[in-house]
TORVEXTOR-431492 format. One record per residue (C-alpha): residue number from 1; residue in three letters; x, y, z. Coordinates in steps of 0.001 Angstrom, whole numbers, m for minus. Layout:
BEGIN
   k   r    east   north      up
 NUM ALA       X       Y       Z
...
end
This chain:
BEGIN
   k   r    east   north      up
   1 MET  m67622  m73559   68550
   2 SER  m63863  m73311   68860
   3 MET  m62154  m69956   68532
   4 TYR  m60927  m70922   65073
   5 GLN  m64325  m72115   63871
   6 ASP  m66011  m68969   65160
   7 GLU  m63504  m66666   63463
   8 PHE  m63545  m68641   60229
   9 ARG  m67335  m68655   59998
  10 ARG  m67506  m64906   60635
  11 SER  m64983  m64289   57854
  12 ILE  m66971  m66379   55366
  13 ASP  m70536  m65468   56357
  14 HIS  m69924  m61753   56983
  15 PRO  m66753  m60831   55058
  16 GLU  m67372  m57083   54975
  17 ALA  m67897  m56786   58714
  18 PHE  m64982  m59105   59449
  19 TRP  m62476  m57241   57259
  20 ALA  m63746  m53835   58346
  21 GLU  m62729  m54884   61842
  22 GLN  m59293  m56049   60674
  23 ALA  m58745  m52819   58713
  24 ARG  m58486  m50956   62016
  25 ARG  m55025  m52496   62406
  26 ILE  m53693  m50059   59775
  27 PRO  m53022  m46302   60235
  28 TRP  m55084  m45018   57288
  29 PHE  m54934  m41397   56159
  30 THR  m58629  m41800   55273
  31 PRO  m60311  m44921   56693
  32 PRO  m62336  m46867   54110
  33 THR  m66125  m46765   54110
  34 THR  m66555  m49108   51137
  35 ILE  m65064  m52347   52406
  36 LEU  m65900  m54674   49512
  37 GLU  m67094  m54108   45985
  38 TYR  m66868  m56017   42710
  39 ASP  m65507  m54841   39391
  40 ALA  m67223  m55364   36038
  41 ALA  m65790  m58882   35757
  42 GLY  m67065  m59838   39216
  43 HIS  m63688  m59785   40970
  44 ALA  m63475  m58584   44567
  45 ARG  m61946  m55177   45337
  46 TRP  m61193  m54221   48944
  47 PHE  m61071  m50835   50694
  48 VAL  m61369  m48917   47415
  49 ASP  m62103  m45509   48958
  50 GLY  m59597  m45714   51816
  51 GLU  m56339  m43753   51554
  52 LEU  m52993  m44819   53015
  53 ASN  m49328  m45251   52247
  54 ILE  m47785  m48592   53184
  55 CYS  m44380  m46963   53751
  56 HIS  m45980  m44609   56263
  57 ALA  m47763  m47534   57956
  58 ALA  m44574  m49616   58194
  59 LEU  m42008  m46908   59034
  60 ASP  m43178  m43355   59773
  61 HIS  m46061  m44528   61943
  62 HIS  m43797  m46574   64207
  63 VAL  m41323  m43725   64543
  64 GLU  m44223  m41480   65530
  65 GLN  m45317  m44099   68081
  66 GLY  m41895  m44098   69755
  67 ARG  m40222  m47049   68031
  68 GLY  m37647  m44966   66188
  69 ASP  m34693  m46476   68064
  70 GLN  m35885  m50074   67736
  71 PRO  m34034  m52149   65142
  72 ALA  m36042  m52515   61950
  73 ILE  m33463  m54587   60051
  74 PHE  m30744  m56979   61145
  75 TRP  m28634  m57569   58032
  76 ASP  m26357  m60589   58187
  77 SER  m24095  m61429   55236
  78 PRO  m21595  m64215   55867
  79 VAL  m20698  m64180   52160
  80 THR  m19248  m60680   52617
  81 ASP  m18428  m61054   56323
  82 SER  m20704  m58070   57062
  83 LYS  m23442  m57144   59517
  84 ARG  m25559  m54009   59904
  85 THR  m28451  m52849   62025
  86 LEU  m30894  m50189   60869
  87 THR  m33415  m48688   63287
  88 PHE  m36897  m47659   62215
  89 ALA  m35808  m44010   62216
  90 GLU  m32667  m44725   60185
  91 LEU  m34570  m46817   57677
  92 ARG  m37296  m44199   57324
  93 ASP  m34706  m41504   56658
  94 GLN  m32845  m43597   54066
  95 VAL  m36101  m44479   52334
  96 ALA  m37258  m40848   52278
  97 ARG  m33928  m39753   50814
  98 PHE  m33894  m42436   48116
  99 ALA  m37526  m41687   47308
 100 GLY  m36385  m38122   46752
 101 ALA  m33675  m39401   44411
 102 LEU  m36224  m41362   42379
 103 LYS  m38504  m38349   42327
 104 ALA  m35655  m36275   40904
 105 LEU  m35440  m38811   38073
 106 GLY  m39101  m38215   37294
 107 VAL  m40677  m41156   39119
 108 GLU  m44262  m40341   40098
 109 LYS  m47334  m42095   41423
 110 GLY  m48264  m44991   39140
 111 ASP  m44868  m45231   37413
 112 ARG  m43122  m48595   37464
 113 VAL  m39633  m49256   38795
 114 VAL  m37855  m52583   38214
 115 ILE  m35517  m53625   41057
 116 TYR  m32736  m56162   40464
 117 MET  m30827  m56530   43719
 118 PRO  m29415  m59144   46087
 119 MET  m30232  m59513   49779
 120 VAL  m28921  m56158   50979
 121 PRO  m30755  m53493   53037
 122 GLU  m30773  m51228   49975
 123 ALA  m33195  m53624   48288
 124 LEU  m35734  m52869   51021
 125 VAL  m34909  m49170   50821
 126 ALA  m35666  m49216   47090
 127 MET  m38958  m51063   47530
 128 TYR  m40176  m48774   50297
 129 ALA  m39019  m45692   48364
 130 CYS  m41244  m46719   45453
 131 ALA  m44154  m47279   47836
 132 ARG  m43513  m43894   49451
 133 LEU  m43996  m42202   46074
 134 GLY  m46976  m44317   45080
 135 ALA  m44863  m45894   42335
 136 VAL  m45260  m49565   41459
 137 HIS  m42174  m51697   42005
 138 SER  m41383  m54954   40265
 139 VAL  m38574  m56900   41921
 140 VAL  m36776  m59475   39759
 141 PHE  m34832  m62256   41435
 142 GLY  m31090  m61765   40985
 143 GLY  m30634  m65301   39666
 144 PHE  m32522  m64606   36444
 145 ALA  m30667  m64323   33139
 146 PRO  m30873  m61304   30763
 147 HIS  m33727  m62741   28713
 148 GLU  m35938  m63222   31768
 149 LEU  m35153  m59726   32998
 150 ALA  m35818  m58317   29516
 151 VAL  m39247  m59970   29372
 152 ARG  m40193  m58322   32649
 153 ILE  m38842  m54904   31640
 154 GLU  m40771  m55104   28395
 155 ASP  m44009  m56011   30164
 156 ALA  m43788  m53602   33121
 157 GLU  m42344  m50669   31123
 158 PRO  m40443  m49146   34065
 159 LYS  m39338  m45545   34056
 160 VAL  m36270  m46536   36108
 161 VAL  m34309  m49705   36846
 162 VAL  m32613  m49957   40265
 163 ALA  m29808  m52481   40593
 164 ALA  m26738  m53462   42542
 165 SER  m23362  m53750   40875
 166 CYS  m23168  m57409   41870
 167 GLY  m24463  m60273   43920
 168 VAL  m22168  m62360   46119
 169 GLU  m22279  m66102   46618
 170 VAL  m20078  m68272   48795
 171 ASP  m17269  m68717   46339
 172 ARG  m17872  m66097   43647
 173 VAL  m19022  m62601   42791
 174 LEU  m21841  m62303   40244
 175 PRO  m21652  m59060   38220
 176 TYR  m25174  m57710   37677
 177 LYS  m24430  m54819   35339
 178 PRO  m23717  m56963   32236
 179 ILE  m27029  m58765   32841
 180 ILE  m28911  m55477   33130
 181 ASP  m27242  m53994   30045
 182 ALA  m28004  m57111   28003
 183 ALA  m31623  m57150   29225
 184 ILE  m32188  m53504   28286
 185 GLU  m30587  m54170   24907
 186 GLN  m32951  m57106   24297
 187 SER  m36072  m55299   25507
 188 ARG  m38150  m53319   23020
 189 TYR  m38981  m50929   25869
 190 LYS  m36118  m48774   27147
 191 PRO  m36174  m47324   30688
 192 GLU  m35098  m43709   31072
 193 ALA  m32545  m44331   33810
 194 CYS  m30710  m47018   35774
 195 VAL  m29606  m46437   39368
 196 VAL  m26644  m48579   40418
 197 PHE  m25778  m49340   44028
 198 GLN  m22024  m49922   43975
 199 ARG  m20809  m52779   46188
 200 ASP  m17176  m52957   47239
 201 GLN  m16896  m56525   45989
 202 HIS  m17365  m55352   42376
 203 ARG  m17600  m51729   41288
 204 VAL  m18639  m50945   37725
 205 GLU  m18287  m48170   35196
 206 LEU  m21522  m46304   34534
 207 GLY  m23064  m45830   31118
 208 ALA  m25101  m43113   29481
 209 ILE  m28368  m43704   31383
 210 ASP  m26725  m44865   34619
 211 HIS  m26666  m43005   37932
 212 ASP  m24655  m43771   41037
 213 TRP  m26888  m44500   44034
 214 ALA  m24711  m42671   46575
 215 THR  m24328  m39569   44409
 216 LEU  m28067  m39336   43760
 217 VAL  m28937  m39757   47432
 218 GLU  m26401  m37148   48518
 219 LYS  m28089  m34554   46317
 220 ALA  m31699  m35577   46996
 221 GLU  m34289  m33953   49214
 222 PRO  m36326  m36343   51393
 223 ALA  m39724  m37134   49889
 224 ASP  m42996  m37277   51796
 225 CYS  m45439  m40184   51644
 226 VAL  m47934  m39923   48771
 227 PRO  m51485  m41035   49689
 228 VAL  m52837  m43849   47499
 229 LYS  m56208  m45567   47343
 230 GLY  m56619  m48928   49011
 231 SER  m57125  m50547   45598
 232 ASP  m54119  m48839   43945
 233 PRO  m51303  m51226   42955
 234 LEU  m48273  m51569   45227
 235 TYR  m46225  m53951   43104
 236 VAL  m46121  m56316   40150
 237 LEU  m44422  m59655   40828
 238 TYR  m43898  m62027   37933
 239 THR  m44643  m65700   38364
 240 SER  m44214  m68488   35863
 241 GLY  m47126  m69348   33603
 242 THR  m47770  m72506   31615
 243 THR  m47657  m70570   28322
 244 GLY  m44019  m69610   28852
 245 LYS  m44830  m65932   29289
 246 PRO  m44554  m64911   32967
 247 LYS  m47662  m63495   34599
 248 GLY  m47351  m60121   36316
 249 VAL  m49329  m60592   39533
 250 VAL  m50694  m57217   40666
 251 ARG  m50957  m56599   44429
 252 ASP  m53083  m53798   45802
 253 THR  m51993  m51641   48729
 254 GLY  m54784  m51531   51294
 255 GLY  m55924  m55129   51210
 256 TYR  m52325  m56339   51307
 257 ALA  m51463  m54203   54340
 258 VAL  m54541  m55395   56226
 259 ALA  m54000  m59071   55366
 260 LEU  m50322  m59031   56316
 261 SER  m51013  m57312   59631
 262 TYR  m53734  m59840   60414
 263 SER  m51468  m62765   59494
 264 MET  m48593  m61642   61711
 265 ASP  m50903  m61647   64703
 266 THR  m53158  m64603   63923
 267 ILE  m50866  m67035   62117
 268 TYR  m47339  m66216   63293
 269 ASP  m48206  m64921   66788
 270 VAL  m45658  m62102   66826
 271 ALA  m46054  m58744   68547
 272 PRO  m44358  m55349   68114
 273 GLY  m40737  m55635   69190
 274 ASP  m40421  m59339   68332
 275 VAL  m37848  m60552   65787
 276 PHE  m39139  m62335   62675
 277 PHE  m36815  m64203   60312
 278 SER  m37842  m65434   56883
 279 ALA  m35011  m67126   54977
 280 SER  m36055  m66233   51480
 281 ASP  m35161  m63612   48869
 282 VAL  m36799  m60278   48106
 283 GLY  m37266  m61518   44531
 284 TRP  m39930  m64013   45626
 285 VAL  m43334  m63459   47201
 286 VAL  m42150  m64702   50613
 287 GLY  m39526  m61972   50582
 288 HIS  m42062  m59312   49624
 289 SER  m44575  m60336   52247
 290 TYR  m42516  m61646   55173
 291 ILE  m39119  m59991   54885
 292 VAL  m40056  m56540   53607
 293 TYR  m43624  m55600   54496
 294 ALA  m45344  m57740   57145
 295 PRO  m42721  m57627   59926
 296 LEU  m42348  m53839   59765
 297 LEU  m46087  m53255   59479
 298 ARG  m46380  m55209   62720
 299 GLY  m43558  m53238   64383
 300 CYS  m41243  m56258   64413
 301 THR  m37588  m56495   63474
 302 THR  m36878  m58385   60245
 303 VAL  m33710  m60398   59587
 304 VAL  m32258  m59907   56092
 305 TYR  m29871  m62771   55356
 306 GLU  m27434  m62898   52446
 307 GLY  m26253  m66487   52438
 308 LYS  m27197  m70145   52192
 309 PRO  m27852  m72466   55133
 310 VAL  m25215  m75115   54435
 311 LYS  m22462  m73103   52776
 312 THR  m21992  m69975   54884
 313 PRO  m19982  m71496   56452
 314 ASP  m21783  m74592   57749
 315 ALA  m25098  m76339   58290
 316 GLY  m25580  m74446   61550
 317 ALA  m26126  m71056   59906
 318 PHE  m29845  m70884   60672
 319 TRP  m29326  m71943   64291
 320 ARG  m26718  m69205   64693
 321 LEU  m29010  m66557   63247
 322 ILE  m31944  m67581   65431
 323 SER  m29780  m67522   68539
 324 GLU  m27829  m64351   67766
 325 TYR  m30833  m62210   66861
 326 ARG  m33277  m63830   69325
 327 VAL  m35730  m64823   66618
 328 LYS  m39208  m65668   67844
 329 SER  m40691  m66980   64593
 330 PHE  m38654  m68546   61764
 331 PHE  m39928  m69249   58250
 332 THR  m38188  m71009   55361
 333 ALA  m38676  m73676   52680
 334 PRO  m38346  m77429   53350
 335 THR  m35485  m77571   50825
 336 ALA  m33257  m75663   53244
 337 PHE  m33775  m78207   56003
 338 ARG  m33299  m81146   53659
 339 ALA  m29919  m79650   52796
 340 MET  m29117  m79167   56490
 341 LYS  m30215  m82725   57267
 342 LYS  m27906  m84054   54575
 343 GLU  m24921  m82161   55993
 344 ASP  m25704  m82607   59687
 345 PRO  m28206  m85488   60078
 346 ASP  m27894  m85593   63869
 347 ALA  m28113  m81802   64174
 348 ARG  m24987  m81665   66290
 349 LEU  m24452  m78049   65285
 350 MET  m27841  m77102   66723
 351 ALA  m26641  m77982   70225
 352 GLN  m24107  m75148   70087
 353 TYR  m26791  m72457   70188
 354 ASP  m29388  m71157   72604
 355 LEU  m32700  m71462   70762
 356 SER  m34940  m70752   73741
 357 CYS  m36199  m67598   71983
 358 LEU  m37802  m69583   69141
 359 LYS  m41510  m70300   69592
 360 ALA  m42492  m71715   66176
 361 LEU  m40931  m72974   62957
 362 PHE  m42905  m72362   59747
 363 LEU  m42293  m73961   56373
 364 ALA  m43838  m73189   52977
 365 GLY  m43055  m72783   49296
 366 GLU  m43422  m76509   48623
 367 ARG  m45007  m79481   50318
 368 LEU  m43291  m80409   53581
 369 ASP  m42534  m84072   52990
 370 PRO  m43238  m86340   55985
 371 PRO  m39590  m87464   56480
 372 THR  m38411  m83878   56813
 373 PHE  m41367  m83030   59049
 374 HIS  m40616  m85931   61399
 375 TRP  m36894  m85103   61491
 376 LEU  m37680  m81540   62518
 377 ASP  m40495  m82511   64858
 378 ASP  m38218  m84915   66716
 379 LEU  m35462  m82324   66792
 380 MET  m37350  m79202   67857
 381 ASP  m39118  m78289   71074
 382 VAL  m41460  m75930   69186
 383 PRO  m44318  m76533   66737
 384 VAL  m43170  m77439   63217
 385 ILE  m45820  m75919   60976
 386 ASP  m46359  m76528   57288
 387 HIS  m48504  m73846   55678
 388 TRP  m49594  m73311   52103
 389 TRP  m49965  m70267   49918
 390 GLN  m49034  m68878   46526
 391 THR  m47484  m65892   44800
 392 GLU  m50997  m64995   43733
 393 THR  m52488  m64953   47226
 394 GLY  m49592  m63081   48873
 395 TRP  m50235  m64628   52298
 396 PRO  m51161  m68085   53670
 397 ILE  m54275  m69875   52450
 398 ALA  m54002  m72671   55015
 399 ALA  m52030  m72729   58242
 400 ASN  m51909  m73687   61885
 401 LEU  m52926  m70411   63513
 402 GLN  m50577  m69951   66448
 403 GLY  m52015  m66588   67473
 404 LEU  m55640  m67771   67443
 405 GLU  m55890  m71452   68303
 406 PRO  m52862  m73743   67894
 407 MET  m53846  m77188   66662
 408 PRO  m52117  m80587   66593
 409 THR  m49889  m80954   63541
 410 LYS  m50164  m83718   60946
 411 ALA  m47384  m84778   58610
 412 GLY  m48176  m83763   55041
 413 SER  m50930  m81304   55969
 414 ALA  m51060  m77518   55887
 415 THR  m53682  m77790   58709
 416 VAL  m56820  m75680   58103
 417 PRO  m57974  m72810   55850
 418 VAL  m57072  m69371   57180
 419 PRO  m60094  m67143   57945
 420 GLY  m61129  m65413   54738
 421 PHE  m60192  m68319   52455
 422 ASN  m63249  m70450   51609
 423 VAL  m61241  m73437   50390
 424 GLN  m63076  m76280   48664
 425 VAL  m62090  m79406   46731
 426 LEU  m64002  m80054   43500
 427 ASP  m64149  m82873   40983
 428 ARG  m63841  m82338   37232
 429 GLU  m67520  m81414   36960
 430 GLY  m67166  m78759   39644
 431 GLU  m68928  m80729   42361
 432 PRO  m67555  m80911   45927
 433 VAL  m65899  m84189   46865
 434 GLY  m66027  m85941   50201
 435 ALA  m63390  m86303   52883
 436 MET  m60256  m88175   51751
 437 GLU  m61221  m87708   48071
 438 GLN  m58761  m85827   45894
 439 GLY  m59713  m83078   43476
 440 SER  m58890  m79556   42381
 441 VAL  m58319  m77188   45285
 442 VAL  m60214  m73945   44702
 443 ILE  m61194  m70845   46687
 444 LYS  m64753  m69610   46531
 445 GLN  m65251  m65932   45768
 446 PRO  m64762  m63412   47205
 447 MET  m61038  m63852   47667
 448 PRO  m59949  m62165   50900
 449 PRO  m57868  m58965   50996
 450 GLY  m54222  m59221   49973
 451 CYS  m54737  m61556   47022
 452 LEU  m53914  m60613   43451
 453 SER  m56124  m57962   41904
 454 GLY  m55187  m58842   38333
 455 ILE  m52478  m59661   35801
 456 TRP  m50510  m56597   34719
 457 GLY  m51848  m55385   31386
 458 ASP  m53810  m58579   30709
 459 PRO  m57237  m58785   32386
 460 LYS  m58348  m61551   30023
 461 ARG  m55471  m63734   31158
 462 PHE  m56387  m63084   34776
 463 HIS  m59856  m64460   34134
 464 SER  m58805  m67350   31912
 465 ALA  m55937  m68474   34148
 466 TYR  m57717  m68337   37489
 467 MET  m61473  m67806   37231
 468 ALA  m62726  m69569   34104
 469 ALA  m62279  m73246   35002
 470 PHE  m64820  m73203   37851
 471 PRO  m67073  m70095   37687
 472 GLY  m67309  m68445   41073
 473 TYR  m64055  m69992   42250
 474 TYR  m60360  m69148   42056
 475 LEU  m58364  m72066   40635
 476 THR  m55224  m72638   42692
 477 GLY  m53753  m75123   40212
 478 ASP  m53043  m77511   43087
 479 GLY  m54668  m80836   43809
 480 GLY  m55457  m82125   47275
 481 TYR  m58056  m83257   49770
 482 PHE  m59570  m82681   53213
 483 ASP  m59372  m85429   55807
 484 GLU  m62120  m86305   58284
 485 ASP  m60861  m83669   60736
 486 GLY  m60989  m80867   58179
 487 TYR  m57217  m80762   57675
 488 LEU  m56151  m79791   54166
 489 PHE  m53533  m81832   52288
 490 ILE  m51936  m80316   49169
 491 MET  m50540  m83012   46897
 492 GLY  m48967  m81012   44060
 493 ARG  m49519  m78990   40919
 494 THR  m52142  m79902   38338
 495 ASP  m50564  m77783   35570
 496 ASP  m47164  m77600   33921
 497 VAL  m45562  m75373   36541
 498 ILE  m43062  m77200   38735
 499 ASN  m41817  m76316   42181
 500 ILE  m38024  m76208   42526
 501 ALA  m36999  m75536   46124
 502 GLY  m40054  m73348   46632
 503 HIS  m39605  m71495   43322
 504 ARG  m42414  m71990   40792
 505 LEU  m41020  m72221   37263
 506 SER  m42677  m73015   33968
 507 THR  m41730  m76175   32108
 508 GLY  m43339  m74560   29063
 509 GLU  m40847  m71726   29259
 510 MET  m37975  m74213   29367
 511 GLU  m39460  m76077   26413
 512 GLU  m39455  m72875   24381
 513 VAL  m35733  m72481   25007
 514 VAL  m34874  m76123   24288
 515 GLY  m37106  m76273   21215
 516 ALA  m35384  m73252   19692
 517 HIS  m32107  m75188   19303
 518 PRO  m31532  m75887   15595
 519 ALA  m30911  m79611   16216
 520 VAL  m34138  m80220   18180
 521 ALA  m37243  m81463   16406
 522 GLU  m39485  m81997   19437
 523 CYS  m39092  m81757   23166
 524 ALA  m40859  m81951   26488
 525 VAL  m39751  m80816   29925
 526 ILE  m41257  m82496   32972
 527 GLY  m40739  m82207   36697
 528 ILE  m39383  m85214   38533
 529 HIS  m39130  m85859   42235
 530 ASP  m35903  m84788   43906
 531 ALA  m35097  m85630   47506
 532 LEU  m33504  m82228   48158
 533 LYS  m35321  m79649   46037
 534 GLY  m38736  m81283   45767
 535 GLN  m38780  m81252   41955
 536 LEU  m36228  m80875   39193
 537 PRO  m36758  m80430   35447
 538 VAL  m35709  m83089   32957
 539 GLY  m35690  m82438   29219
 540 LEU  m36759  m85151   26747
 541 VAL  m35507  m84325   23262
 542 ILE  m36006  m85757   19781
 543 PRO  m33267  m84577   17405
 544 LYS  m34115  m83588   13855
 545 ASP  m33830  m86181   11087
 546 GLY  m30303  m86467    9893
 547 PHE  m28808  m85368   13191
 548 ASP  m25418  m87003   13368
 549 GLY  m23872  m84956   16146
 550 ASP  m22760  m86104   19549
 551 GLU  m25731  m86607   21901
 552 VAL  m23680  m85727   24983
 553 ALA  m22576  m82474   23352
 554 LEU  m26196  m81667   22430
 555 GLU  m27303  m82276   25995
 556 GLU  m24577  m79976   27287
 557 GLU  m25563  m77251   24808
 558 LEU  m29228  m77430   25838
 559 ILE  m28374  m77239   29520
 560 ALA  m26172  m74207   28874
 561 LEU  m28896  m72590   26759
 562 VAL  m31525  m72856   29501
 563 ARG  m29030  m71517   32010
 564 GLU  m28333  m68554   29718
 565 LYS  m31967  m67752   28883
 566 ILE  m33670  m68484   32211
 567 GLY  m30827  m68658   34701
 568 PRO  m29285  m71069   37200
 569 VAL  m32504  m70884   39241
 570 ALA  m34075  m73320   36733
 571 CYS  m31735  m76122   37940
 572 PHE  m31936  m77576   34412
 573 LYS  m29151  m80162   34436
 574 GLN  m30585  m83331   32866
 575 VAL  m31485  m84004   29223
 576 LEU  m32374  m87321   27581
 577 VAL  m32263  m87814   23818
 578 VAL  m35180  m90111   22913
 579 ASP  m36644  m91605   19737
 580 ARG  m40309  m90796   20366
 581 LEU  m42650  m88960   22735
 582 PRO  m46151  m90133   23695
 583 LYS  m48889  m88141   21939
 584 THR  m52616  m87938   21498
 585 ARG  m54089  m88529   18062
 586 SER  m54161  m84788   17571
 587 GLY  m50422  m84653   18139
 588 LYS  m50374  m83203   21674
 589 ILE  m47563  m84530   23861
 590 LEU  m48934  m86456   26834
 591 ARG  m47025  m84705   29587
 592 LYS  m49139  m86237   32322
 593 LEU  m48129  m89685   31082
 594 LEU  m44493  m88616   31085
 595 ARG  m44855  m87431   34678
 596 ASN  m46450  m90754   35593
 597 ILE  m43483  m92570   34081
 598 ALA  m41105  m90398   36043
 599 ASP  m43079  m91003   39240
 600 GLY  m43001  m94764   38753
 601 LYS  m46715  m95060   37922
 602 GLU  m45979  m96642   34519
 603 PHE  m43658  m99560   33729
 604 GLY  m42421  m99899   37304
 605 VAL  m39855  m97182   36832
 606 PRO  m38361  m95995   40178
 607 SER  m40319  m93213   41880
 608 THR  m37192  m91148   42495
 609 ILE  m34976  m90156   39625
 610 ASP  m32002  m88796   41475
 611 ASP  m29141  m90624   39783
 612 PRO  m27918  m91490   36274
 613 ALA  m28918  m95134   36624
 614 SER  m32541  m94224   37326
 615 LEU  m32537  m91745   34464
 616 GLN  m31323  m94547   32225
 617 ASP  m34334  m96618   33335
 618 VAL  m36633  m93908   32065
 619 HIS  m34545  m93556   28918
 620 GLU  m34961  m97243   28161
 621 ALA  m38675  m97095   28954
 622 MET  m39084  m94243   26510
 623 LYS  m37263  m96170   23795
 624 ASP  m38636  m99660   24258
 625 ARG  m42180  m99445   25622
 626 SER  m45615  m98409   24439
 627 VAL  m48767  m97569   26336
 628 GLY  m52235  m98656   25285
 629 THR  m55664  m97482   26405
 630 ALA  m59165  m98384   25367
 631 HIS  m59138  m95505   22907
 632 GLU  m55688  m95364   21378
 633 ALA  m52200  m96740   21320
 634 ARG  m49581  m94202   22265
 635 PRO  m46072  m95122   21177
 636 ILE  m43200  m93908   23304
end
């Protein structure tokens, strides 16, 4: 057997022994003796009797091992023309001091803290400070509007909100305080305090519950690490759900630390002292796992980048960062490279930099389309690796394992299941399908360490959303297939969540916003293919009877409404006013049919809808065509 096959089989056939071995990678306060057990609902729980603190494992431990002077963070912010380096010792001290500040505000083990910050080192300080106290952090992406932030505050019920005064983009400053104030006003739950990190680009006046970050820290006493159980929650991270209400994915502490440490070695092939760069945001799962926690657990240096690849100031930004900080392993979403390819198709800017340090390029967050893969593969002298995972799993499900046994790459494939993930493809009846046959991609229980342990405050939703469809299996919500060589191909979502530049957002949530407009009788939001971002939402709207307003004005109002309620991250910029929507006899809108129309599988409509002319094709199809089946006629 190959090294990969041997390791994979051990992880599936003897999971307790396999993960007990991997748990030795972590400096536990009390090593676990119960490696795996199941709760009353039959869900796996890992390392329940072990005690640790992930802040200790990622910071204090490395200082104690002599890495105190090694850089922990390289912060690079072209949007503010700023750079900073924090060593492990400096970061530990800042975290301990801010943990003391939170403690002075009453934050204790088990309390929740919502963090709303841009890509600044203080975001990591806040996250680690919560972990140091045993508090549960919930980071909200800075692009979300007040309503989205309010929903998360109301669900998590944080004792404290930690925020920056602003975010900074290429050509503008984004004040955060008005968003936070509006969110707290909208939320039925009111946090006790808000800590504001003042940025020079936009300083704000503080209100009744507000505290200045610098003032609090100056007065605080450093806090020690609080031991927590391996199964205790580390964070809640909200991901879009098809019902419109975001799901609060709960991540445990011990299993997450073990899985991330294993992945850094086995998948990414990085060692202590190496530099790891993930071009994401701390508000997403990639930022949690591979900017904040995994690199520092491994003793690596993490690059924290506040900027965009093609606007700060050019399409060579990533090449500069890799060269300047001697990055060994780089990880981003395909969208970023599609944008770079558009701006610099011949990659002339790449030739300006010494990239000899780079050993592998990893992409995830959305399917790596073959054209982008081939462009990068022709361009780079290192492996170009697509790998697949989800907010819920917290680390890769399928990958090309560079630290175990590198394999040939295939365009469109995430390569093979990572040890611990028993990935299978099932038909509608729950039976396995053969090679090259598509079906629902599922993971057989037990899920490995590091995966979600529940939905915050809603165990029934956890079961219904992920475990009910195929008993004994976790439903990924993705469709795909295995080829004859055992390579896994993920073809896209099977639910109503769409993937916009690696960000999973609910079309149902957008429909709720659009449908609330007083002029809208019915609506549907579907994802369409976009050459740059992978998918984009398009709204299909039926106005109420008697509507005599301007359709263009209505479209503009709906776009503005989604931007206000959900935020610019939704990329909701296209609305079509139509006469009818296809429905079942029971009145349910046939969204799958709408997606087929958009993908060119009905009526010969173009498969890419990237321009007004193509959108008009769909518009006309919706007005003038009908679809018939053996069972019913469905007018459009």
